C-alpha atoms as an extended CHARMM CRD file, in Angstrom:
* protein
*
       178  EXT
         1         1  PHE       CA             73.8700000000      -42.2510000000       25.8830000000  PROA      1               0.0000000000
         2         2  ARG       CA             75.6390000000      -45.3470000000       27.2250000000  PROA      2               0.0000000000
         3         3  SER       CA             73.7800000000      -48.5020000000       28.1920000000  PROA      3               0.0000000000
         4         4  ALA       CA             74.5840000000      -50.7450000000       31.1230000000  PROA      4               0.0000000000
         5         5  PHE       CA             73.5160000000      -53.7180000000       28.9890000000  PROA      5               0.0000000000
         6         6  LYS       CA             75.8470000000      -55.6930000000       26.7480000000  PROA      6               0.0000000000
         7         7  GLY       CA             74.6620000000      -57.1110000000       23.4710000000  PROA      7               0.0000000000
         8         8  CYS       CA             74.3290000000      -56.1970000000       19.8130000000  PROA      8               0.0000000000
         9         9  GLY       CA             75.7500000000      -52.8500000000       18.9340000000  PROA      9               0.0000000000
        10        10  MET       CA             78.5850000000      -51.0540000000       17.1970000000  PROA      10              0.0000000000
        11        11  GLU       CA             80.7890000000      -50.0550000000       20.1390000000  PROA      11              0.0000000000
        12        12  PHE       CA             83.2420000000      -52.7840000000       21.2230000000  PROA      12              0.0000000000
        13        13  GLU       CA             82.9960000000      -53.7170000000       24.9140000000  PROA      13              0.0000000000
        14        14  GLU       CA             85.2240000000      -56.7720000000       25.6330000000  PROA      14              0.0000000000
        15        15  VAL       CA             86.3950000000      -60.2620000000       24.6320000000  PROA      15              0.0000000000
        16        16  ARG       CA             85.6240000000      -63.1280000000       26.9810000000  PROA      16              0.0000000000
        17        17  PRO       CA             85.7300000000      -66.9500000000       26.8420000000  PROA      17              0.0000000000
        18        18  TYR       CA             82.8580000000      -68.6190000000       25.0140000000  PROA      18              0.0000000000
        19        19  GLN       CA             80.0470000000      -69.9190000000       27.2390000000  PROA      19              0.0000000000
        20        20  TYR       CA             77.3070000000      -72.3390000000       26.2860000000  PROA      20              0.0000000000
        21        21  GLY       CA             74.4250000000      -70.3590000000       24.8240000000  PROA      21              0.0000000000
        22        22  ASP       CA             76.5760000000      -67.5780000000       23.3460000000  PROA      22              0.0000000000
        23        23  ASP       CA             75.8800000000      -66.6250000000       19.7650000000  PROA      23              0.0000000000
        24        24  VAL       CA             78.3910000000      -68.5840000000       17.6730000000  PROA      24              0.0000000000
        25        25  ARG       CA             78.4360000000      -65.7500000000       15.1340000000  PROA      25              0.0000000000
        26        26  SER       CA             80.1560000000      -63.5290000000       17.7020000000  PROA      26              0.0000000000
        27        27  ILE       CA             83.1940000000      -65.8220000000       18.0860000000  PROA      27              0.0000000000
        28        28  ASP       CA             86.4610000000      -63.9040000000       17.6690000000  PROA      28              0.0000000000
        29        29  TRP       CA             88.4810000000      -66.3570000000       15.5890000000  PROA      29              0.0000000000
        30        30  ASN       CA             91.7720000000      -64.4520000000       15.9340000000  PROA      30              0.0000000000
        31        31  VAL       CA             91.7320000000      -64.4980000000       19.7400000000  PROA      31              0.0000000000
        32        32  SER       CA             90.4560000000      -68.0980000000       19.7130000000  PROA      32              0.0000000000
        33        33  ALA       CA             93.3700000000      -69.1710000000       17.4820000000  PROA      33              0.0000000000
        34        34  ARG       CA             95.9280000000      -67.4360000000       19.7260000000  PROA      34              0.0000000000
        35        35  THR       CA             94.5980000000      -68.8800000000       22.9830000000  PROA      35              0.0000000000
        36        36  GLY       CA             93.4130000000      -72.2830000000       21.7710000000  PROA      36              0.0000000000
        37        37  PHE       CA             89.9690000000      -71.7480000000       23.3190000000  PROA      37              0.0000000000
        38        38  PRO       CA             86.9220000000      -70.0580000000       21.7580000000  PROA      38              0.0000000000
        39        39  HSD       CA             86.3390000000      -66.4220000000       22.7360000000  PROA      39              0.0000000000
        40        40  VAL       CA             83.4520000000      -64.1000000000       21.8610000000  PROA      40              0.0000000000
        41        41  LYS       CA             83.3820000000      -60.3700000000       21.2560000000  PROA      41              0.0000000000
        42        42  LEU       CA             80.8490000000      -58.3520000000       23.2000000000  PROA      42              0.0000000000
        43        43  PHE       CA             79.5950000000      -54.9550000000       22.1160000000  PROA      43              0.0000000000
        44        44  ARG       CA             77.8430000000      -52.2100000000       24.0310000000  PROA      44              0.0000000000
        45        45  GLU       CA             74.1560000000      -52.5170000000       23.3730000000  PROA      45              0.0000000000
        46        46  GLU       CA             72.4280000000      -49.7080000000       21.6060000000  PROA      46              0.0000000000
        47        47  ARG       CA             69.3680000000      -48.6320000000       23.5240000000  PROA      47              0.0000000000
        48        48  GLU       CA             66.1860000000      -47.8300000000       21.7120000000  PROA      48              0.0000000000
        49        49  LEU       CA             65.0980000000      -44.3020000000       22.3270000000  PROA      49              0.0000000000
        50        50  THR       CA             61.4520000000      -43.4300000000       22.3330000000  PROA      50              0.0000000000
        51        51  VAL       CA             60.7660000000      -40.8040000000       19.7300000000  PROA      51              0.0000000000
        52        52  MET       CA             57.5390000000      -38.8680000000       19.6710000000  PROA      52              0.0000000000
        53        53  LEU       CA             56.6370000000      -37.0630000000       16.5120000000  PROA      53              0.0000000000
        54        54  ALA       CA             54.4860000000      -34.0280000000       17.1780000000  PROA      54              0.0000000000
        55        55  VAL       CA             52.8980000000      -32.6060000000       14.0710000000  PROA      55              0.0000000000
        56        56  ASP       CA             51.2510000000      -29.2220000000       14.0060000000  PROA      56              0.0000000000
        57        57  LEU       CA             48.1190000000      -29.6570000000       11.9290000000  PROA      57              0.0000000000
        58        58  SER       CA             47.1290000000      -26.0200000000       12.0730000000  PROA      58              0.0000000000
        59        59  GLY       CA             46.9080000000      -23.8190000000        9.0500000000  PROA      59              0.0000000000
        60        60  SER       CA             50.6930000000      -23.3010000000        9.0470000000  PROA      60              0.0000000000
        61        61  LEU       CA             51.1220000000      -26.7320000000        7.3830000000  PROA      61              0.0000000000
        62        62  ALA       CA             48.3660000000      -26.1220000000        4.8580000000  PROA      62              0.0000000000
        63        63  PHE       CA             50.8370000000      -24.9940000000        2.2230000000  PROA      63              0.0000000000
        64        64  GLY       CA             53.5250000000      -26.6390000000        0.1490000000  PROA      64              0.0000000000
        65        65  THR       CA             54.2640000000      -27.4410000000       -3.4720000000  PROA      65              0.0000000000
        66        66  HSD       CA             51.6160000000      -28.2060000000       -6.0290000000  PROA      66              0.0000000000
        67        67  ALA       CA             52.4780000000      -31.9400000000       -5.6670000000  PROA      67              0.0000000000
        68        68  GLN       CA             52.1320000000      -32.2260000000       -1.8770000000  PROA      68              0.0000000000
        69        69  LEU       CA             51.2440000000      -30.1640000000        1.1750000000  PROA      69              0.0000000000
        70        70  LYS       CA             53.5150000000      -30.1160000000        4.2220000000  PROA      70              0.0000000000
        71        71  ARG       CA             50.6860000000      -31.6650000000        6.2700000000  PROA      71              0.0000000000
        72        72  GLU       CA             50.5940000000      -34.6840000000        3.9020000000  PROA      72              0.0000000000
        73        73  LEU       CA             54.3810000000      -35.0220000000        4.0320000000  PROA      73              0.0000000000
        74        74  ALA       CA             54.3320000000      -35.0140000000        7.8640000000  PROA      74              0.0000000000
        75        75  ALA       CA             51.6550000000      -37.7600000000        7.8430000000  PROA      75              0.0000000000
        76        76  GLU       CA             53.7880000000      -39.8510000000        5.4560000000  PROA      76              0.0000000000
        77        77  ILE       CA             56.8300000000      -39.4380000000        7.7190000000  PROA      77              0.0000000000
        78        78  ALA       CA             54.8410000000      -40.5350000000       10.7840000000  PROA      78              0.0000000000
        79        79  THR       CA             53.4370000000      -43.5600000000        8.9240000000  PROA      79              0.0000000000
        80        80  ALA       CA             56.8780000000      -44.5620000000        7.6070000000  PROA      80              0.0000000000
        81        81  SER       CA             58.3370000000      -44.2480000000       11.1090000000  PROA      81              0.0000000000
        82        82  LYS       CA             55.6470000000      -46.5480000000       12.5170000000  PROA      82              0.0000000000
        83        83  GLU       CA             56.1340000000      -49.1000000000        9.7090000000  PROA      83              0.0000000000
        84        84  GLN       CA             59.8980000000      -49.0170000000       10.1970000000  PROA      84              0.0000000000
        85        85  THR       CA             59.4880000000      -49.6740000000       13.9240000000  PROA      85              0.0000000000
        86        86  GLN       CA             57.2320000000      -52.6430000000       13.1830000000  PROA      86              0.0000000000
        87        87  GLY       CA             59.7070000000      -53.9020000000       10.5630000000  PROA      87              0.0000000000
        88        88  ILE       CA             62.5860000000      -53.6570000000       13.0190000000  PROA      88              0.0000000000
        89        89  ALA       CA             60.5630000000      -55.5910000000       15.5870000000  PROA      89              0.0000000000
        90        90  GLN       CA             59.9170000000      -58.3280000000       12.9950000000  PROA      90              0.0000000000
        91        91  ILE       CA             63.6070000000      -58.4470000000       12.1090000000  PROA      91              0.0000000000
        92        92  ASN       CA             64.5640000000      -58.7050000000       15.8090000000  PROA      92              0.0000000000
        93        93  THR       CA             62.0990000000      -61.5820000000       16.2510000000  PROA      93              0.0000000000
        94        94  ALA       CA             63.5300000000      -63.3710000000       13.2030000000  PROA      94              0.0000000000
        95        95  VAL       CA             67.1100000000      -62.8640000000       14.4160000000  PROA      95              0.0000000000
        96        96  SER       CA             66.1980000000      -64.2290000000       17.8630000000  PROA      96              0.0000000000
        97        97  HSD       CA             64.6180000000      -67.2750000000       16.2210000000  PROA      97              0.0000000000
        98        98  MET       CA             67.6960000000      -67.7650000000       14.0530000000  PROA      98              0.0000000000
        99        99  ASP       CA             69.9160000000      -67.4870000000       17.1640000000  PROA      99              0.0000000000
       100       100  ARG       CA             67.9540000000      -70.2620000000       18.8800000000  PROA      100             0.0000000000
       101       101  ILE       CA             68.3170000000      -72.4610000000       15.7820000000  PROA      101             0.0000000000
       102       102  THR       CA             72.0580000000      -71.6910000000       15.5770000000  PROA      102             0.0000000000
       103       103  GLN       CA             72.5350000000      -72.6030000000       19.2410000000  PROA      103             0.0000000000
       104       104  GLY       CA             70.5940000000      -75.8310000000       18.6660000000  PROA      104             0.0000000000
       105       105  ASN       CA             72.8140000000      -76.6160000000       15.6900000000  PROA      105             0.0000000000
       106       106  ALA       CA             75.9240000000      -75.9460000000       17.7820000000  PROA      106             0.0000000000
       107       107  ALA       CA             74.6470000000      -78.3600000000       20.4340000000  PROA      107             0.0000000000
       108       108  SER       CA             73.9160000000      -80.9520000000       17.7350000000  PROA      108             0.0000000000
       109       109  SER       CA             77.4340000000      -80.5140000000       16.3540000000  PROA      109             0.0000000000
       110       110  GLU       CA             78.8870000000      -81.1060000000       19.8240000000  PROA      110             0.0000000000
       111       111  GLN       CA             76.7650000000      -84.2590000000       20.2160000000  PROA      111             0.0000000000
       112       112  THR       CA             77.8400000000      -85.4680000000       16.7690000000  PROA      112             0.0000000000
       113       113  ALA       CA             81.5000000000      -84.9150000000       17.6270000000  PROA      113             0.0000000000
       114       114  ALA       CA             81.0680000000      -86.8580000000       20.8770000000  PROA      114             0.0000000000
       115       115  ALA       CA             79.3420000000      -89.7160000000       19.0190000000  PROA      115             0.0000000000
       116       116  ALA       CA             82.1120000000      -89.7780000000       16.3960000000  PROA      116             0.0000000000
       117       117  SER       CA             84.7330000000      -89.9520000000       19.1420000000  PROA      117             0.0000000000
       118       118  SER       CA             82.8480000000      -92.8150000000       20.7980000000  PROA      118             0.0000000000
       119       119  LEU       CA             82.6000000000      -94.6950000000       17.4800000000  PROA      119             0.0000000000
       120       120  LYS       CA             86.3150000000      -94.1980000000       16.8880000000  PROA      120             0.0000000000
       121       121  SER       CA             87.2250000000      -95.6760000000       20.2750000000  PROA      121             0.0000000000
       122       122  GLN       CA             84.8340000000      -98.5950000000       19.6780000000  PROA      122             0.0000000000
       123       123  ALA       CA             86.4270000000      -99.2270000000       16.2690000000  PROA      123             0.0000000000
       124       124  GLN       CA             89.8840000000      -99.2290000000       17.8520000000  PROA      124             0.0000000000
       125       125  ALA       CA             88.7460000000     -101.7040000000       20.5140000000  PROA      125             0.0000000000
       126       126  LEU       CA             87.1890000000     -103.9440000000       17.8370000000  PROA      126             0.0000000000
       127       127  THR       CA             90.3850000000     -103.8180000000       15.7530000000  PROA      127             0.0000000000
       128       128  ALA       CA             92.4320000000     -104.8210000000       18.7900000000  PROA      128             0.0000000000
       129       129  ALA       CA             90.0560000000     -107.7090000000       19.5600000000  PROA      129             0.0000000000
       130       130  VAL       CA             90.1880000000     -108.9670000000       15.9390000000  PROA      130             0.0000000000
       131       131  SER       CA             93.9940000000     -108.7480000000       15.9550000000  PROA      131             0.0000000000
       132       132  GLU       CA             94.1160000000     -110.7490000000       19.1860000000  PROA      132             0.0000000000
       133       133  LEU       CA             91.7490000000     -113.3570000000       17.7490000000  PROA      133             0.0000000000
       134       134  VAL       CA             93.8160000000     -113.7090000000       14.5740000000  PROA      134             0.0000000000
       135       135  GLN       CA             96.9410000000     -114.0950000000       16.6720000000  PROA      135             0.0000000000
       136       136  MET       CA             95.2920000000     -116.7990000000       18.8280000000  PROA      136             0.0000000000
       137       137  VAL       CA             94.1270000000     -118.7260000000       15.7390000000  PROA      137             0.0000000000
       138       138  GLY       CA             97.6070000000     -118.4800000000       14.2390000000  PROA      138             0.0000000000
       139       139  GLU       CA             99.2150000000     -119.8970000000       17.3970000000  PROA      139             0.0000000000
       140       140  GLN       CA             96.7300000000     -122.7590000000       17.9100000000  PROA      140             0.0000000000
       141       141  GLY       CA             96.2120000000     -123.6900000000       14.2880000000  PROA      141             0.0000000000
       142       142  ALA       CA             92.8750000000     -123.7920000000       12.5210000000  PROA      142             0.0000000000
       143       143  PRO       CA             90.2590000000     -126.1310000000       14.0110000000  PROA      143             0.0000000000
       144       144  ALA       CA             89.4880000000     -129.2560000000       12.0040000000  PROA      144             0.0000000000
       145       145  GLY       CA             87.0630000000     -128.6620000000        9.1500000000  PROA      145             0.0000000000
       146       146  SER       CA             87.4290000000     -124.8660000000        9.1910000000  PROA      146             0.0000000000
       147       147  GLN       CA             88.6200000000     -122.8760000000        6.2570000000  PROA      147             0.0000000000
       148       148  VAL       CA             90.9960000000     -120.0240000000        7.0890000000  PROA      148             0.0000000000
       149       149  PRO       CA             92.0520000000     -118.2060000000        3.9160000000  PROA      149             0.0000000000
       150       150  HSD       CA             95.6390000000     -117.0380000000        3.6290000000  PROA      150             0.0000000000
       151       151  GLY       CA             96.5750000000     -114.2980000000        1.1950000000  PROA      151             0.0000000000
       152       152  ASN       CA             99.8270000000     -115.8790000000       -0.0820000000  PROA      152             0.0000000000
       153       153  SER       CA             98.6580000000     -119.4670000000       -0.5470000000  PROA      153             0.0000000000
       154       154  ALA       CA             98.5380000000     -121.2250000000       -3.8840000000  PROA      154             0.0000000000
       155       155  PRO       CA             95.1870000000     -122.3090000000       -5.3620000000  PROA      155             0.0000000000
       156       156  GLY       CA             93.8190000000     -125.3680000000       -3.6460000000  PROA      156             0.0000000000
       157       157  GLU       CA             95.6630000000     -124.7500000000       -0.3850000000  PROA      157             0.0000000000
       158       158  ALA       CA             94.3830000000     -123.5340000000        2.9840000000  PROA      158             0.0000000000
       159       159  GLY       CA             90.8180000000     -124.6040000000        2.5300000000  PROA      159             0.0000000000
       160       160  ARG       CA             90.2200000000     -123.1770000000       -0.9120000000  PROA      160             0.0000000000
       161       161  PRO       CA             88.2870000000     -125.5500000000       -3.1530000000  PROA      161             0.0000000000
       162       162  GLU       CA             90.0900000000     -127.1780000000       -6.0380000000  PROA      162             0.0000000000
       163       163  PRO       CA             89.0280000000     -125.9130000000       -9.4650000000  PROA      163             0.0000000000
       164       164  ARG       CA             86.4190000000     -128.1630000000      -11.0770000000  PROA      164             0.0000000000
       165       165  ALA       CA             87.3830000000     -130.1640000000      -14.1200000000  PROA      165             0.0000000000
       166       166  THR       CA             85.6670000000     -128.9320000000      -17.2340000000  PROA      166             0.0000000000
       167       167  ARG       CA             83.9340000000     -131.1380000000      -19.7370000000  PROA      167             0.0000000000
       168       168  PRO       CA             85.3080000000     -131.0860000000      -23.2920000000  PROA      168             0.0000000000
       169       169  ALA       CA             83.2140000000     -128.9340000000      -25.5600000000  PROA      169             0.0000000000
       170       170  ALA       CA             80.8500000000     -130.6410000000      -28.0070000000  PROA      170             0.0000000000
       171       171  PRO       CA             82.0780000000     -130.5750000000      -31.6150000000  PROA      171             0.0000000000
       172       172  ALA       CA             80.5910000000     -127.9430000000      -33.8750000000  PROA      172             0.0000000000
       173       173  PRO       CA             77.8180000000     -129.1860000000      -36.2490000000  PROA      173             0.0000000000
       174       174  HSD       CA             80.0480000000     -129.0480000000      -39.3550000000  PROA      174             0.0000000000
       175       175  GLU       CA             82.7380000000     -131.1330000000      -37.5580000000  PROA      175             0.0000000000
       176       176  ARG       CA             80.4330000000     -134.0550000000      -36.6570000000  PROA      176             0.0000000000
       177       177  GLN       CA             81.0230000000     -137.3320000000      -38.3780000000  PROA      177             0.0000000000
       178       178  PRO       CA             78.1670000000     -138.9740000000      -40.2350000000  PROA      178             0.0000000000
């Protein structure tokens, strides 16, 4: 039967623009690439049907093969069905937890992108301020006593210290005069 709910399932329902809180795993990358905005695929939710297993435990199930009676097989089927239901519930809980983590990671990624953009604009403003300062220093000349290095200057110019004179090396012991 069809469900009025939309969610996980196999039957495609629609594509709509991404909204905060949507599962990022459901993003339709083809539609997103065509439109330039993220879109998600929605599927018709599969409803869980309640199944009741009625087992006749009368004498009619008291026969079977030499390995197992039909009564024992019916009990195993009922137990497996219950364990499977519990396992599915555990899987659904784990998937919900993973969805919350994924949405948190998506929010963190958005915050990181915003911070990176802010840092980029701050770096551009700082570069402009340094360029303006260098231009002002170049127009006014360097203040007295300051050292402003220039890349194309010869050694000893523009505030670079002169190389120190070196002392002549001492003669080797076999070259000393008596």
